[in-house]
C-alpha positions, 0 to 999 in steps of 0.5 A: 362850291365855297363863300356865301353859296355854300354857307346859305346852301348849308343854311338851306340843309340844316332848315331842310332837315327840319332842326338837328335831328340825331346824332349821325344827322348833326355830324353830317351837318357840322360837317358840312359847316366845317366844311364851308369854314375852312373853304372860306378861310378859317380854322377849324377850332372855331368850328369845333368850338361852336359844335361843342356848344361853346360860344353862347352870348349869354354865357360872357366866357371867351371869345364867339366862336366863328360860327356864332358870328356867322349867326350873327352877321346873318341876324336882320338889324333896323334901319334905327339900329344904334352902336350902342345897342349893337353892343348890347346884343353882342353881350361882351364877356367882361361886360357887367350884369346890368339890373334894369328890366330893359337890360336883363329881360332879352327874351320873353313870352310871346302874348297875342292881341287881336283887337287893338295893340297895348300901348305904354302905361295902358292895362289891358286884360287878355285871355291866354289859351293852349299856353300851359308852359307859359302860364305854369312858368307865370304862376311859378314866378308871381308865387315866388314874389317876383315880376313876370314879363311878357311881349304883347304884340298885335296878330296881323291881319288877313290883308296885311298877312296876305302876301306871307301867307300866299308865299310861305302859307305850305312851309309854315304848316310844314315848321309847326309841324316838324316838331319842337325844336330841342335846343332855344339856343340852338334855333336861334343861333341857327337863324342868326347864321342865316341872315348873316349869310343872307347878307354877306351873299347879298355883298358879294359879287355873284347875283346868284349866291344872292338870290339864294340867300333871299330866298332862303331866308324868306323861306325861314321867315315863313317857317317863322310862327312869329311871322304873323305878328307884327315886329312893334309890340309893348314890353308888359308887366303881368300885374295880375294872373287868374287861371282859368277852367284849364291848365292851359287857358287864363286871363292875364292884366297886363301894365304895358311898359315900352314899346319892343321889337321883335327878333329871332324866335327862340322857341315854337311852343310857347311862342319865346322871341328875343327883343329889342327894347325901344327908346322914342326919338330925341325931340324939342318941345315948340310952339306947334308941338305945345299947342298940338298938345293942348288941341290934343287935351281938348279933343279928347275933352270933347269925346269924354262929353259926346260919349259917356262910355269914354268917360267911363273908359277914361276913369278906369285908366286913371284909376290904374294908372293914377294920373296922365302927365300932361307935359309928357306928349309921348304918355299922352298920345299912347293914352289918347290913342288907347281911347280911339275905336280905331282899326288896328292897322292905323293903332300899330302905325301909332305904335311903330312911329318912335318920333313923338311929334309925328305920333301927335298927329297921328293921334290928334287925326285918330281923336278928330274922326272919333269925335265926328263919328260920335257926332253922326252917332249922336245924329241918328240917336236924336232921331230914333229918340226923337221918333220913340218919344213922338209915339211914347207922348201919344200912347201916354196921351193917350192913356191920361185922356181915357182915365180923364173920361173914365174918372168923369164917366165920359167913357167905361173900360173896353169891356163895358164899351164892347157891351155898350156898342153891341147893345146899341147896334142890337137894340137898332135892329131886334124890333125886326129880328126873330125871337130866335136872334134875340133870345140868343143876342140876349144871352151872348151879351150877358155872357160877354159882360162876365168874362174877363177880356184875358179869357179865350172865350172872350174873344170867340163871344165877341166875334160872335156878337160881332156878325150877330149884330151886323146881319140886317136882320129883316131890313130891306133896300127899296125896290123900283118896279118899273116895267119902262125902266127895266126894259131901257135897261136891259135893252141898253145893256143887252142885245138881243136875248129877248126871252131872258128879258120877257123873264125878267119883265115877268119877274117885276111885273108879277112884284108890281102886282103882289107889292113885293118881290118874291125870291126866285131861283133862275138858272141861265145857261150858255155857252161862254161869252153870250151875257149870263154874269152881265145880265145878272148885274144889269137885273140887279140894277133894273130891281134897284138891289144890292148885287152879290157875286160869288163862284163856287166852281171847284168848291169842295168845302160845305163849309164855304156855304153853311159856315164853320162850327165855332169850336175851330180856331178861325171860323167864319160864317158861310158866303150867304152871311157874309154877303147879307153882312157886306150888303147890309140888306136881306134881299140882296141879288146874289149870283152863284156862278160856275153853278155846273161845276161844284166839286166834291170833297172829303168834307162833304158835298158843295152840291146837297148844301146848296139844296136846302139854300136854293129851296123857297119852301126851306131857304126861309129858316137858312141854318149857318153853322157858324151863327146857328140861328135861323135866318131868312133869304126868302126875299133874296133873288138867286141867279145862277150861271153854267155851261151845261145841265149835264153835271148838275145834279137832279135835285139842285136842278129841280129846284132852278128855273133854267132860262137858257142862252144861245150863242149869237147870229152873225147878225147880232154879233155885228150889230154887238161889235158895232154897237158895244164893243168897239166904241169900248175897245177904242175908248181902252186904246186911246185911239181917237173919234174918226181916227179908224173904222172897221169895213164891213166886210172885214167885220163879217170876215172877223165873225165868220173867219176869226170867230165863229163861237157862240159868244162874242168874247173872243170877238172883243179880244180879236177887235182888243187886238185890231185897235192895239195895231192901230194905236201902233200906227197912230202913234208911230205918226206923230206929226198928225197926232196931238196930245193935249195933257190935263192941267194940275187938279186939286184933289180936294175938288173931288169932295166938293163934287161930291157934295154939290151933287143933287138928290135927282143925279144921286137918285139917278145915279142909284138906279144905274149902279148896284150900291154893293160889290161883288164879293166885296172885291170890286167895290174899289175898281167900280168906286175908282172908275169915274175918277178915272174916267173923269181924268181921261175926259180932261185929256184930250187926244185928235187925230188930222191925218187920213183915216186907217181903214181897216178892210179884209187885207189889213184885217189878215195882216193884224189878226194873222191867218183865219182859223175858220177859213175853209168850214165845210170839208167837202163842196160836193160830199161822196158817197158815204159823207153826211154834214150832221150838226151838234151842239156843245157847251161851246155852242152850235157846230157841223160835222161830218160823218164818214163811212167806208169799207174795209177791203181784205177784213175777214170781218165780214159786217163788223163795224169799227168807229173812230173820232173819240167817240163817247159810249152813247155816240157808240150805241147811236152808231150799232144802231143806225147799222141795225137799222140800215141793214133792214132797211136796205134790204127792203130798199135793194134786196139783192145788195149784201154790202153791208153785211158781206163787208167790214165797215169803218165810221169815222168823224173827223176833228179825233181829238174833239170829244163826240158824245150824244144820240142826235147823230143816228139818222146822220150814220143811218144815212152815211151807211145807205149812201155807202151801199148805193154808192150814191151822194147825198144831196148837196147843201143838207145836214141834218140831226135826229136819234133813230131808233131800230125800227126808223122811227125819229126822236127829238133833239135838243139845242135847235137855235145852236144847230141853226146857227152853225148851218148858217155859218156854214152856209147850209140851207136845207137842214132836216129836224125832227117832228118835235123840234118844230115848236123849237124851230118856231120860237126862233126870230125871223131874222134866224129863220131867214135864209133855212129851208127846214125840213120836220120827219117823224120817220126815217122814210121821209129822210130817205126821200129827201137825202137819197131820193132827190132828182139827180144823175144816178151813179152805178151800183156797185158790184155784187158781193157774191153770197158766202158758200154753204156750210158743207152738210154733216 
């Protein structure tokens, strides 16, 4: 291997060895260099001269050695390097030593700049850290009275240095970890030789040698710690140095002198490089250049006028530099560039530019951008200051107005104004207030007058007086005791529910005779969806009382009812006090919803707290924990709603008057759907009149096969679904649908319309609409509803196509398969199966009781029950089994089917919990039917509790059970005799088609269920008696 490739390979060996290393390593490396030199045609003497350390370019003695020439050939040269500069760097041996800084300072310490470059003629402070050696040298030189010079270079940003980091980042790390170079001159010579070898390899004929030399050069550049700096920097004088807190830190004040170009790296720690002093290119002063200079000066003047910070910076610059020669274009451009806030790449481009006219154009562009940025900043500042000044002006004027009013006696301070406001509010109510409330308010007013506004007690007393003076002490809203009007309102809002309507009319009649309405506690109990909550709203409208509703479902905190103590932060009164403040009257109608779902927590029992509230004898002096003043609630009409009475505590239930709301019959559901639900659903879906209709068969199928529950809530959901499907079909036929949008109306007409309302219309509207909202949250929807209806009334939608008739087939397509298509499991019940009637919180239901023998079981006479039965239900099954054994012994003495075989009693729908005593007669009949192997009479259902002696006891939910039987198509129903009066109270429509039988003993049930006329099946085979135990 010879020629450039050999030199390049040898340079790589030197670099890979990480320096000269020890003596053996030096000899090995020098031997490799010597061999390459001899092979290249040079004498070994020159190589020996290099190896002995001779030939340094700073010595100035003798001819340069061969290796020195090779290294000088490797050193890259800039495109603009002049022969004079090359001769200057050559440092010939017989040249005179110059005295200027640019002639004798070729090696300088590097000061890294991070934000912006340092321009010539500009001062800048720099903080140096982790560079103890450089700081020490500078301090020693300053103490000796000399001048210290450094090279200020800007650090490349991540984007600019990204390629170098990616290509040589690992090598650079290895170079930094490799240790310090022992000889800076040797490192410089090595880099120069490598550069010359690369240049020589590039000039050769072989492409492979050139590629290897270039790769080695890139490797060396990546290892160089100065490669992350820009090549062009500033030759700067250290004007002042202030030592830092640590020996390796200091603050330097640098003054830029001239542009320099970074050369080879001499040492890494501290970073010291060889530099080349640069001069501006020669230029001729033309008119264009003069105009550019004048424009730069004018732009600087505008910039100083727009932003005062630039003025301060310019004054500091003049203070440090004395003055700026406007005729010197180079200095002017540098000073102008230093004032801008451009990014580092643009400023470095200005520093790199040696062509003064081109530099002036760059600086002028940066100044123009800076002026535009300042104008934008001024606009933003004016907008923000305008908003702030407007608000400050308003606050200042308000304070001045307050001071003027106070001086004129028209307004007092905040505390006096508060006391006056509370006193005026209380003066209007204290005539009807009780003595205790008057005493407390007067004491609190005196207390508030003596407190300072900054005192914590001041806000507590203020809030307390707010509540005390806001309550309607003795103020009642006028009531309407008109029976005819009440009947019309109740009939218009609700269909059926005659017992509830009669009770409301009775209450109104008593109030009319007494002249005042006494507070009562009514409890509406019924399954979901029967209209309990809506009845309360209708009663409030009937009596013209304010309406307030709050739910106690899941309530576990007593403070929600009786309030918090005032000692707590954020304390508030209870719901009843909030109700009185919101409604502004002492006789509202309060609906306590879901009273059967009261919770109980660690803070007390809310059900017990309701005892005082719902007791007519105690609520005349109801004591709220927050107010701590007796409040009269005897004029309040309380209504409660519940789904069942089982979970309501006995003492609380004793204070209520219970009104039961049973489920609706099919006819009642049909009437409600036709009269109320269908128009509402059509309006909600936007379906125009005459566009669709629901046939009677479809309505009957919807009620009986889809919506069998006691209420009508599920029926409404299905109707809404049907009308949504119809609306979709109408929209898909745009040719037959005509929509006329309403014209835009000004918002001011709403106030005019409200002002034009006559007193008669207002009174009529007051009778139909309760004035108060429920729990404060329903006021906005109630007020916005008339506006929405008015807007919708002006929008007309017409349909000119064929009417969409929803029949049973289309209903099945819209709603899917019917969930209750078949309620009866058996068309003809087999032996051991009897239909019973149940009553749940969801209404009435039919259920089957199945009894079967367990063959092969050794537990003779034992009975197992399944179907998720409750404790009471299982006890009824045990009673029925005992009674059935005894009764079977009387009817068929030889039949031992219930004693010699294991039994299993199951109630289908095992996922549904079942409990109660009313299935006793049903279980006993099923066991006897199994033992006699005879089915019960067809089309028969029964309910009742049986005793061990055969007595049939009364049950509850007669109406619900009749409804369930009619839904299942059962006509013959057996009831206990004691429930005859409950059946007689049913409407004629409900009793139509039902054949009731009232029994008091099981003998009557046995005759109706098992001794009917018909084919009697064969008796079951007799079970052999167990063998007698052997005598002992």
